[in-house]
N, C-alpha and C positions, 0 to 999 in steps of 0.2 A: 233073196238077196236084193237089197235096194240098188236100183240102177244109179250109176255115178251122176248122170244128168239130173236126176231128181234131187240129189243132195246139192249139186251145183246150183240148181234153180233156187232152192231154199236159201242157200248161203248168199247168193247175189241179191235176192229180194230183201233179205234181212239186213244186209250190209248197205244197200243203196237206199232203203226207205228213209233213214234219218238224213242222208245227204240230199235227197229230193225235197224233204220237208224243210231243209235249211235254205233252199233257194229263195231269193226275193220274189214274192208273189207277183208283182207287176212284170218282172222280167220273164216269167213263165208264159205269158200271153203274147210276147213279142216274137215276131218272125225274124230270123236273121236276114232273110231276103224275101221278096214278094212271092216267089215260087217255092219257098221252103216252109216246112212246118215249124210252128212254135213248140217249145217243150210240152205245153199242154196237149197239142195235137199229136206229138210223138207218143206221149203217154196214152192218149186216147187210141192211137193206132195199136199200141201194145195191148190194150184192153180188147180191142177188136180181134187182134191176132190170138189172144187167149181164148176168146169165145169160139172162134173158128177152129182152133186146134183142140179145144176141149172136145168138140164134136168128133173131130178126126180120131183123137186118142180113144174115145169110147167106141165109135163105130168100127174101128180097125180091130177091136177085140171080138167083134160079133160077126165078122165075115172074112173071106179069104183074100180080098183085094185091098188095094189102097187107092181107090178111085173116089175122089172127093170133089164137091163143088168148090169153085174159087169164089172170090169176092172182089169187088171194085174198092180197093183201099182208099183211094182219094174220095170217092163218093161217100163211103162210110164215115170218114173223118169230117167231111163237109156237112153231111146230113145231121150228124150228132152235135155239131157246134161245140166241140171240145174247148175252143178258146174262151168260151163264155162260162165254162164250168169252174167251180171252186177247185183250186189246185189241191188242197188237202183232201177233198172228196175223191178226186181222181186217183190220188196216191193210195187212199184206203181201198178203193175198189180194185186197183191194179194189184196191190199187195195180197188182198184176200183171194182174188181169183188165181193168182200164181201159186200161192200156197196150196190151194185146192188142186191145181194141176200137178204139183209135186206129189201130192197124195195119190192122184190118179196114176201117175207114172209108177209110184212105189207098189201099188197093189195089182198092177197088170201082171198076169202070169208070165214068168220068164220065157216059157216056150212060145207064148203068143208074141211077146215083144221081139224075140230074136228070130222068128220064123221068116224066111225069105219070101217075099211076095214078088212074083213076076209081073202080075197085072197091076199097073198103077198109072196115074196121070200126073205125077208130080211135076214133070217138065211143063205140062200145060198150065199149071196153076202157080208157077213162080219158082220152082226149085231148079237148080242147075244139075239135073240128073238125066242121064240118057234114058230114053224110054225103054230100051232093051235091058237096062241094068236092074237086076233084082234088088229090092230094098226091104228094110225091116221097119217095124213100128219104132224100134229103138232109134233108128236113124232119124225118123221124123221127129221124135221127142228130143233128141240131142240137138238137131238142127233148130228146133224151136227155141231152145235155150241160147244157142249162138245168135239167133236173130234178136232175141231180147237184149242180150249183152251189147250187140252192135248199136241198137237204138239208145240204150242207156249211156253208151260212150258219147253219142251225139248230144245228149242232154248234159252229162256231167263232165265230159272231156276225158275222163279215165275212170276205171273201176277201182275200188279200194282193195287192198290186199293182193295176194298172189293171184295169178290167172286161175280161174275156176276150172 
């Protein structure tokens, strides 16, 4: 059975891709405030998030815990100079990576996805999860999609269609 969050990820990516492509190119490099990311930097952050979560989704299928390294999001965005990248190229990479992640979610064995893991460090790497609360890979995957939707709302203002 395909997890709902895999279908949700695929739907939001396919629905938002043309909306992202329709944004004026020059506006995507502008920051709304000096300390805020531009749309290009937000999309770059989503690419970085995809890369980090890709590793998490795979590794969680190969071991019993959900203990993962974190990453310095600001430094990753700054180091990769996303504001200087072509908007269309960023969208293409973001789209392809997330469609692959939907595939990874779909093929993960249900027993592995839904198995409660007591040992995790999610609170240490950015999740609002109590360290003593057991979590599942399904939770991590679903939370990833929610994170993606949050940042797409920052860029687009709203998401198309019903809530995923």
